[in-house]
RODO-2510 file (C-alpha; in nm, 4 decimals, decimal comma):
residues 418
     n   res          X          Y          Z
     1     m    18,1667     7,2977    -8,3746
     2     r    17,8376     7,1603    -8,5018
     3     l    17,8265     6,9426    -8,8128
     4     y    17,5072     6,8213    -8,9778
     5     m    17,5164     6,5286    -9,2179
     6     k    17,2058     6,4028    -9,3967
     7     v    17,2164     6,1048    -9,6310
     8     f    16,8878     5,9832    -9,7806
     9     g    16,6870     6,0451    -9,4682
    10     c    16,9464     5,9407    -9,2111
    11     v    17,0579     6,2482    -9,0145
    12     m    17,3828     6,2512    -8,8195
    13     i    17,4684     6,5461    -8,5937
    14     f    17,8024     6,5992    -8,4209
    15     l    17,8237     6,8454    -8,1301
    16     g    18,1358     6,9724    -7,9590
    17     n    18,1785     7,0191    -7,5840
    18     i    18,2749     7,3202    -7,3742
    19     a    18,4044     7,3195    -7,0160
    20     l    18,2974     7,5673    -6,7483
    21     a    18,6580     7,6215    -6,6461
    22     d    18,7447     7,7319    -7,0005
    23     l    18,5034     8,0252    -6,9977
    24     d    18,5696     8,3779    -6,8721
    25     f    18,2224     8,4938    -6,7687
    26     p    18,1353     8,8626    -6,7362
    27     t    17,9911     8,9777    -6,4061
    28     l    17,6166     9,0056    -6,3659
    29     n    17,4635     9,3157    -6,5220
    30     p    17,4039     9,5628    -6,2340
    31     d    17,0636     9,6522    -6,3813
    32     l    16,9568     9,2929    -6,3251
    33     n    17,1342     9,2614    -5,9938
    34     e    17,0300     9,5710    -5,7981
    35     r    16,6657     9,5189    -5,7111
    36     p    16,5112     9,7402    -5,4401
    37     n    16,5277     9,6139    -5,0838
    38     i    16,2093     9,4409    -4,9760
    39     p    16,1062     9,4660    -4,6114
    40     n    16,0789     9,1404    -4,4241
    41     d    15,7438     9,0319    -4,5604
    42     e    15,6484     8,7214    -4,3683
    43     s    15,5576     8,5047    -4,6633
    44     d    15,3728     8,1817    -4,6027
    45     p    15,6331     7,9064    -4,5880
    46     p    15,6436     7,6485    -4,8654
    47     p    15,4496     7,3258    -4,8055
    48     s    15,6488     7,0855    -4,5916
    49     f    15,8252     6,7952    -4,7558
    50     g    15,9644     6,6561    -4,4313
    51     e    16,0876     6,2974    -4,4196
    52     s    15,8210     6,2132    -4,1616
    53     d    15,5524     6,2820    -4,4217
    54     r    15,7054     6,0654    -4,6905
    55     a    15,6920     5,7062    -4,7945
    56     s    16,0023     5,4914    -4,7765
    57     g    16,2504     5,5594    -5,0545
    58     i    16,1442     5,9210    -5,1155
    59     f    16,4039     6,1877    -5,0436
    60     d    16,5129     6,5439    -5,1181
    61     l    16,7468     6,5204    -5,4127
    62     i    16,8427     6,8786    -5,3392
    63     a    16,6959     7,1360    -5,0987
    64     q    16,7893     7,5018    -5,1439
    65     f    16,4872     7,6847    -5,0098
    66     g    16,5661     7,8306    -4,6687
    67     d    16,3819     8,1300    -4,5230
    68     q    16,1824     8,3041    -4,7961
    69     s    16,1276     8,6373    -4,6218
    70     g    16,1856     8,9428    -4,8377
    71     s    16,5499     8,9961    -4,7475
    72     d    16,6500     8,6410    -4,8349
    73     m    16,4634     8,6218    -5,1613
    74     n    16,5827     8,9572    -5,2890
    75     g    16,9575     8,9275    -5,3313
    76     n    17,0936     8,9095    -5,6840
    77     a    16,7572     8,8383    -5,8420
    78     t    16,8067     8,7105    -6,1945
    79     i    16,5572     8,7654    -6,4723
    80     s    16,4000     8,4477    -6,6057
    81     q    16,1420     8,5243    -6,8685
    82     d    15,9896     8,4211    -7,1966
    83     f    15,8902     8,7370    -7,3808
    84     e    15,6649     8,7608    -7,6786
    85     e    15,8330     8,6734    -8,0075
    86     s    15,9457     9,0288    -8,0830
    87     n    16,1620     9,0338    -7,7684
    88     d    16,3232     8,6905    -7,7942
    89     a    16,6701     8,8441    -7,7688
    90     f    16,5921     8,9293    -7,4054
    91     d    16,4938     8,5783    -7,3001
    92     v    16,6991     8,4810    -6,9953
    93     a    16,7116     8,1673    -6,7814
    94     a    16,8809     8,1196    -6,4454
    95     v    17,0442     7,7769    -6,4206
    96     d    17,1764     7,5815    -6,1228
    97     n    17,3394     7,2418    -6,1056
    98     f    17,2512     6,9439    -5,8888
    99     t    17,4202     6,6103    -5,8319
   100     v    17,2492     6,2725    -5,8460
   101     t    17,4158     6,0000    -5,6403
   102     t    17,1436     5,7327    -5,6600
   103     s    16,9347     5,6405    -5,9637
   104     c    16,5951     5,7984    -5,9096
   105     y    16,2736     5,9429    -6,0492
   106     i    16,1740     6,3045    -5,9888
   107     f    15,8359     6,3219    -5,8149
   108     d    15,8151     6,6920    -5,7321
   109     i    15,9835     7,0207    -5,8170
   110     f    15,9363     7,3317    -5,6040
   111     v    16,0792     7,6660    -5,7223
   112     g    16,0683     8,0181    -5,5796
   113     l    16,0176     8,3009    -5,8282
   114     r    15,9407     8,6681    -5,7840
   115     t    15,7953     8,9335    -6,0113
   116     f    15,8899     9,2978    -6,0380
   117     n    15,8320     9,6086    -6,2493
   118     g    15,4563     9,5692    -6,2242
   119     c    15,4366     9,2208    -6,3685
   120     d    15,0818     9,0877    -6,3860
   121     v    15,1140     8,7396    -6,2381
   122     n    14,7919     8,6393    -6,4120
   123     s    14,9717     8,6718    -6,7454
   124     i    15,1843     8,3679    -6,6629
   125     i    15,0113     8,0791    -6,8371
   126     g    15,2622     7,8081    -6,7550
   127     y    15,6230     7,7094    -6,7035
   128     h    15,8853     7,5052    -6,8822
   129     i    16,0895     7,2821    -6,6495
   130     n    16,4253     7,2184    -6,8154
   131     i    16,6811     6,9590    -6,7096
   132     h    17,0165     6,9531    -6,8857
   133     s    17,2590     6,6605    -6,8705
   134     t    17,5555     6,8466    -7,0207
   135     l    17,7168     7,1769    -6,9338
   136     d    17,7145     7,2768    -7,2999
   137     s    17,3360     7,2455    -7,3182
   138     a    17,2883     7,4279    -6,9866
   139     q    17,5012     7,7204    -7,1059
   140     t    17,3519     7,7633    -7,4523
   141     s    16,9895     7,6486    -7,4631
   142     m    16,6561     7,7602    -7,3183
   143     t    16,5350     7,4005    -7,3617
   144     g    16,6674     7,1072    -7,1578
   145     n    16,8439     6,8407    -7,3625
   146     f    16,7634     6,5738    -7,1012
   147     a    16,4036     6,6785    -7,0384
   148     s    16,1802     6,9785    -7,1012
   149     v    15,8225     6,9577    -6,9776
   150     y    15,5437     7,2134    -6,9727
   151     v    15,3272     7,2610    -6,6649
   152     d    15,0204     7,4773    -6,6219
   153     a    15,0357     7,7896    -6,4063
   154     a    14,7689     7,6474    -6,1769
   155     g    15,0516     7,4969    -5,9703
   156     a    15,1809     7,8392    -5,8588
   157     y    15,0901     8,0153    -5,5330
   158     h    15,1026     8,4001    -5,5293
   159     q    15,2261     8,6005    -5,2288
   160     l    15,1883     8,9814    -5,2526
   161     l    15,4858     9,1739    -5,1118
   162     s    15,4741     9,5197    -4,9564
   163     n    15,6313     9,6947    -5,2558
   164     g    15,3750     9,5522    -5,4997
   165     d    15,5907     9,2705    -5,6308
   166     y    15,4799     8,9097    -5,5994
   167     f    15,6585     8,6038    -5,4738
   168     l    15,5537     8,2844    -5,6519
   169     y    15,5765     7,9370    -5,5045
   170     f    15,5793     7,7140    -5,8060
   171     h    15,5128     7,3499    -5,7182
   172     e    15,4563     7,0524    -5,9460
   173     s    15,4125     6,7138    -5,7828
   174     l    15,3500     6,3570    -5,8951
   175     g    15,1882     6,2292    -6,2132
   176     a    15,2085     6,3814    -6,5573
   177     p    15,4005     6,5775    -6,6759
   178     l    15,6819     6,4848    -6,4338
   179     d    15,6282     6,1205    -6,5271
   180     s    15,7741     6,2023    -6,8683
   181     i    16,1126     6,2948    -6,7168
   182     p    16,3470     5,9972    -6,7650
   183     i    16,5268     5,8184    -6,4845
   184     l    16,8155     6,0207    -6,3483
   185     i    17,1260     5,8080    -6,3181
   186     p    17,4197     5,9207    -6,1022
   187     g    17,5887     6,2291    -6,2433
   188     e    17,5663     6,6074    -6,2806
   189     y    17,2519     6,7841    -6,4055
   190     w    17,1341     7,1450    -6,4418
   191     l    16,7861     7,2904    -6,3759
   192     s    16,6057     7,5964    -6,5095
   193     v    16,2390     7,6963    -6,4907
   194     v    16,1169     7,9453    -6,7514
   195     p    15,7740     8,1128    -6,7280
   196     v    15,5614     8,1234    -7,0421
   197     n    15,3791     8,4541    -7,0752
   198     n    15,3141     8,7629    -7,2840
   199     f    15,4834     9,0212    -7,0635
   200     s    15,5791     9,3625    -7,1839
   201     l    15,9475     9,4481    -7,1612
   202     n    15,8922     9,6012    -6,8153
   203     g    15,7093     9,3050    -6,6653
   204     q    15,9522     9,0396    -6,5549
   205     t    16,0023     8,7435    -6,3234
   206     a    16,3139     8,6314    -6,1434
   207     i    16,4231     8,3020    -5,9942
   208     t    16,5247     8,4073    -5,6443
   209     n    16,8608     8,3380    -5,4904
   210     s    16,8816     8,1265    -5,1774
   211     t    17,1255     8,1656    -4,8915
   212     i    17,1623     7,7865    -4,8918
   213     g    17,3967     7,5880    -5,1141
   214     e    17,7085     7,6578    -5,3124
   215     a    17,7118     7,9364    -5,5698
   216     d    17,7365     7,7259    -5,8855
   217     a    17,4451     7,9005    -6,0522
   218     f    17,4673     8,1064    -6,3678
   219     a    17,2326     8,2914    -6,6000
   220     i    17,2156     8,2550    -6,9759
   221     n    17,0985     8,4968    -7,2431
   222     p    17,1763     8,3062    -7,5677
   223     e    17,0908     8,5975    -7,7985
   224     e    17,2744     8,8522    -7,5796
   225     g    16,9890     9,1026    -7,5798
   226     f    17,1281     9,2806    -7,2720
   227     g    17,4718     9,3230    -7,4281
   228     v    17,6662     9,1649    -7,1416
   229     g    17,7413     8,8279    -7,2946
   230     p    17,5613     8,4946    -7,3123
   231     i    17,6566     8,3668    -6,9626
   232     w    17,6734     8,5357    -6,6216
   233     n    17,7969     8,3905    -6,2943
   234     l    17,5596     8,4289    -5,9991
   235     s    17,6790     8,4887    -5,6452
   236     s    17,4557     8,2342    -5,4706
   237     a    17,2367     7,9331    -5,5322
   238     l    16,8833     7,9361    -5,6702
   239     s    16,5768     7,8668    -5,4558
   240     y    16,4368     7,5273    -5,5375
   241     t    16,3771     7,1797    -5,4018
   242     i    16,3684     6,8607    -5,6053
   243     g    16,1998     6,5572    -5,4542
   244     a    16,2913     6,2135    -5,5835
   245     t    16,2162     5,8492    -5,5236
   246     v    16,4695     5,5707    -5,5584
   247     a    16,4296     5,3780    -5,8829
   248     a    16,3999     5,0008    -5,8984
   249     v    16,7505     4,8674    -5,9574
   250     i    16,8810     4,5201    -6,0442
   251     r    17,2482     4,4802    -5,9554
   252     v    17,5024     4,2601    -6,1302
   253     p    17,6603     4,0443    -5,9978
   254     e    17,4793     4,0797    -5,6617
   255     d    17,1303     3,9929    -5,7913
   256     y    17,2232     3,8114    -6,1129
   257     a    17,5606     3,6728    -6,2150
   258     t    17,5420     3,7930    -6,5752
   259     i    17,4129     4,1031    -6,7494
   260     q    17,1929     3,8961    -6,9821
   261     e    17,0225     3,7268    -6,6866
   262     a    16,9460     4,0702    -6,5439
   263     i    16,8072     4,1854    -6,8805
   264     n    16,5826     3,8800    -6,8993
   265     a    16,4493     3,9465    -6,5489
   266     a    16,3954     4,3216    -6,5848
   267     n    16,0656     4,4952    -6,6506
   268     d    16,0384     4,8071    -6,8646
   269     g    16,1610     5,1185    -6,6862
   270     m    16,4018     4,9375    -6,4552
   271     i    16,7717     5,0083    -6,4061
   272     i    17,0440     4,7467    -6,4328
   273     e    17,3579     4,8543    -6,2469
   274     v    17,6684     4,6541    -6,3326
   275     g    17,9661     4,6325    -6,0999
   276     p    18,3289     4,6473    -6,2167
   277     g    18,4833     4,3537    -6,3989
   278     t    18,4944     4,1805    -6,7362
   279     y    18,1733     4,0112    -6,8502
   280     t    18,2252     3,7639    -7,1347
   281     e    17,8850     3,7455    -7,2984
   282     s    17,6844     3,8588    -7,5999
   283     l    17,3804     4,0631    -7,4998
   284     i    17,0399     4,0762    -7,6689
   285     l    16,7798     4,3398    -7,5790
   286     n    16,4466     4,2724    -7,7452
   287     s    16,2002     4,5672    -7,7487
   288     q    16,2784     4,6615    -7,3889
   289     d    16,2958     5,0013    -7,2184
   290     l    16,5927     4,9703    -6,9823
   291     t    16,8713     5,1787    -6,8338
   292     i    17,1917     4,9735    -6,8162
   293     i    17,4790     5,1498    -6,6392
   294     s    17,8108     5,0567    -6,4864
   295     s    17,8876     5,1689    -6,1345
   296     d    18,2574     5,2368    -6,1990
   297     g    18,2741     5,3499    -6,5618
   298     p    18,4169     5,2077    -6,8853
   299     l    18,7769     5,1701    -6,7707
   300     a    18,6646     4,9318    -6,4971
   301     t    18,3753     4,7547    -6,6697
   302     t    18,4093     4,5560    -6,9937
   303     i    18,1650     4,3496    -7,1971
   304     r    18,3759     4,1131    -7,4076
   305     g    18,2242     3,9279    -7,7016
   306     s    18,2979     3,5896    -7,8538
   307     g    18,4455     3,7238    -8,1773
   308     q    18,1650     3,5605    -8,3773
   309     v    17,8619     3,7872    -8,3234
   310     p    17,7887     4,1443    -8,2065
   311     v    17,8708     4,2091    -7,8423
   312     v    17,5378     4,3912    -7,7926
   313     q    17,2253     4,3551    -8,0076
   314     i    16,9510     4,6130    -7,9454
   315     l    16,6341     4,5163    -8,1306
   316     g    16,3747     4,7892    -8,0830
   317     g    16,2966     4,9455    -7,7477
   318     s    16,4589     5,2457    -7,5827
   319     g    16,6589     5,3532    -7,2798
   320     l    17,0275     5,4048    -7,2066
   321     l    17,3520     5,2063    -7,2148
   322     s    17,6228     5,3885    -7,0201
   323     g    17,9697     5,3317    -6,8823
   324     f    18,1099     5,0244    -7,0600
   325     t    18,4016     4,9149    -7,2730
   326     i    18,2557     4,7012    -7,5527
   327     r    18,5129     4,4844    -7,7278
   328     g    18,5775     4,1503    -7,8925
   329     g    18,2855     4,1447    -8,1341
   330     g    18,3102     3,9867    -8,4785
   331     g    18,1329     3,8082    -8,7603
   332     a    18,0118     3,9577    -9,0870
   333     i    17,8558     4,2844    -8,9629
   334     a    17,8189     4,4911    -8,6441
   335     g    18,1059     4,3828    -8,4249
   336     g    18,0424     4,5959    -8,1154
   337     i    17,6767     4,7036    -8,1279
   338     f    17,3964     4,6144    -8,3682
   339     g    17,0929     4,8416    -8,3462
   340     y    16,7674     4,7823    -8,5312
   341     g    16,4696     5,0157    -8,4901
   342     t    16,5808     5,1331    -8,1463
   343     s    16,5997     5,4676    -7,9675
   344     m    16,8365     5,3495    -7,6931
   345     d    17,1137     5,6044    -7,6310
   346     i    17,4806     5,5204    -7,5717
   347     e    17,7021     5,7350    -7,3499
   348     n    18,0324     5,7414    -7,1632
   349     s    18,1558     5,4235    -7,3308
   350     i    18,4484     5,2854    -7,5318
   351     i    18,3784     5,0715    -7,8391
   352     t    18,7093     4,9149    -7,9356
   353     d    18,8831     4,6146    -8,0900
   354     n    18,5834     4,4822    -8,2835
   355     h    18,6481     4,3320    -8,6290
   356     v    18,4038     4,2239    -8,9014
   357     t    18,4396     4,1112    -9,2614
   358     d    18,1734     4,3446    -9,4061
   359     k    18,0168     4,6575    -9,2491
   360     g    18,0157     4,8263    -8,9092
   361     g    18,3194     4,7160    -8,7133
   362     g    18,2241     4,9141    -8,4034
   363     v    17,8537     4,9793    -8,4604
   364     l    17,5969     4,9053    -8,7322
   365     l    17,2534     5,0698    -8,7212
   366     n    16,9361     5,0324    -8,9248
   367     g    16,6292     5,2504    -8,8698
   368     c    16,7464     5,3911    -8,5358
   369     q    16,6967     5,7203    -8,3538
   370     m    16,9897     5,7310    -8,1143
   371     e    17,2278     5,9668    -7,9371
   372     f    17,5946     5,8873    -7,8744
   373     r    17,7426     6,1061    -7,5995
   374     d    18,1084     6,0923    -7,4963
   375     v    18,1745     5,7646    -7,6782
   376     v    18,5182     5,6609    -7,8079
   377     f    18,5300     5,4488    -8,1257
   378     s    18,8811     5,3056    -8,1546
   379     l    19,0774     5,0279    -8,3264
   380     n    18,7763     4,8729    -8,4994
   381     s    18,7975     4,7309    -8,8526
   382     a    18,5592     4,6466    -9,1360
   383     m    18,5307     4,6461    -9,5132
   384     a    18,3264     4,9700    -9,4782
   385     g    18,2314     5,1872    -9,1810
   386     a    18,4968     5,0647    -8,9403
   387     g    18,3851     5,2863    -8,6519
   388     i    18,0149     5,3048    -8,7315
   389     y    17,7956     5,2208    -9,0302
   390     a    17,4363     5,3442    -9,0565
   391     y    17,1979     5,2428    -9,3313
   392     s    17,0603     5,5550    -9,4965
   393     n    16,7507     5,4154    -9,6659
   394     v    16,5237     5,4553    -9,3640
   395     l    16,3528     5,7957    -9,3512
   396     d    16,2997     5,7962    -8,9749
   397     s    16,6665     5,7404    -8,8873
   398     f    16,8316     6,0075    -8,6728
   399     l    17,1737     5,9915    -8,5080
   400     l    17,3312     6,2523    -8,2789
   401     f    17,6986     6,2422    -8,1797
   402     q    17,8129     6,4691    -7,8976
   403     g    18,1652     6,4719    -7,7573
   404     c    18,2593     6,1528    -7,9439
   405     e    18,6047     6,0493    -8,0654
   406     f    18,7005     5,8320    -8,3637
   407     t    19,0575     5,7052    -8,3630
   408     g    19,2522     5,4214    -8,5249
   409     n    18,9563     5,2628    -8,7051
   410     v    19,0493     5,0927    -9,0349
   411     a    18,8208     5,0296    -9,3343
   412     v    18,9348     4,8433    -9,6452
   413     e    18,7040     5,0420    -9,8752
   414     d    18,5462     5,3545    -9,7238
   415     g    18,4457     5,5034    -9,3917
   416     g    18,7330     5,4485    -9,1531
   417     g    18,5426     5,6368    -8,8833
   418     a    18,1869     5,6431    -9,0151
***
């Protein structure tokens, strides 16, 4: 279910979730699956990213490349294309998941693609690299909800195969545009790479399947132009490598005893990782760009306020707050979180047991552009907007709620939940 709510310039969007296990996928369309056998063309191997050639702290986040001779790159090829506007219904992306265990930055992405049906490789003008942070986005969108960056086709190497098809080594490394991809914190993500071109219907590219890795890949065709459904399971992993470098992390309580001390010491772009426990403090973030995460999740990590002021005040800046229970806030307004002019996102958290005498028991926002993902608002109270209250007189305000729950919030006047 998707609900849009717009009040005097403040937009709120609520998105539902869908689980992979709940879906009954059709099998892959044989027309897309049965590509002609390619003799063992000895393609030039991809550039080496061996550990011996890397600086300290740089590692393969995932490596699924293997031998790229014709036989290995041919199996279960899946169309991944961006047709001209008149053929949008046939746009297809192949998607594979990867797991992040250490907070990191992506510094290179290397993908194997192939062309068939007489595709002119020179018609590819660029690629969209899409990273999704939710399964719902990965299954339904050709654009990554976590990041979607465009790269020029100059980063692709062409290898002519004996049957006239091409194998493409697509490689983007360092600098812009990869610099625009946010920090990846531990969790599950999904990758797709979509060529941008003006192919005819018979000129297509495919992300090749690797013999390495588990078969968690699937293909999406949101507009169902092939008539086989919007999602197809694939039988093996996609061919790609993601290189990453460990992000700068401040740990609480190892490096600093309190979260606020870590915030005061952090530079923009840094990660603050908070260990399990209850932290009795009221936090203030002032125009900072930080990622603040708990190592063990909201059931094990609580920020408890004094009952007199908001538990967390976010004044400008951007970033992410993830994995906390936020409780014990009070005062006149904004018991749990007060946001003013910020674009910091909140995810995987519980905002509960905050009580104010006026507005915004759980959260109060003014002039913010924020996303709330998998957040529970419970047992908060206020005169109005017990769960969340957002001022609607700021034209640039935008709020997105995905997978959130409102329960047991009590308002004296209006807006028990929001």
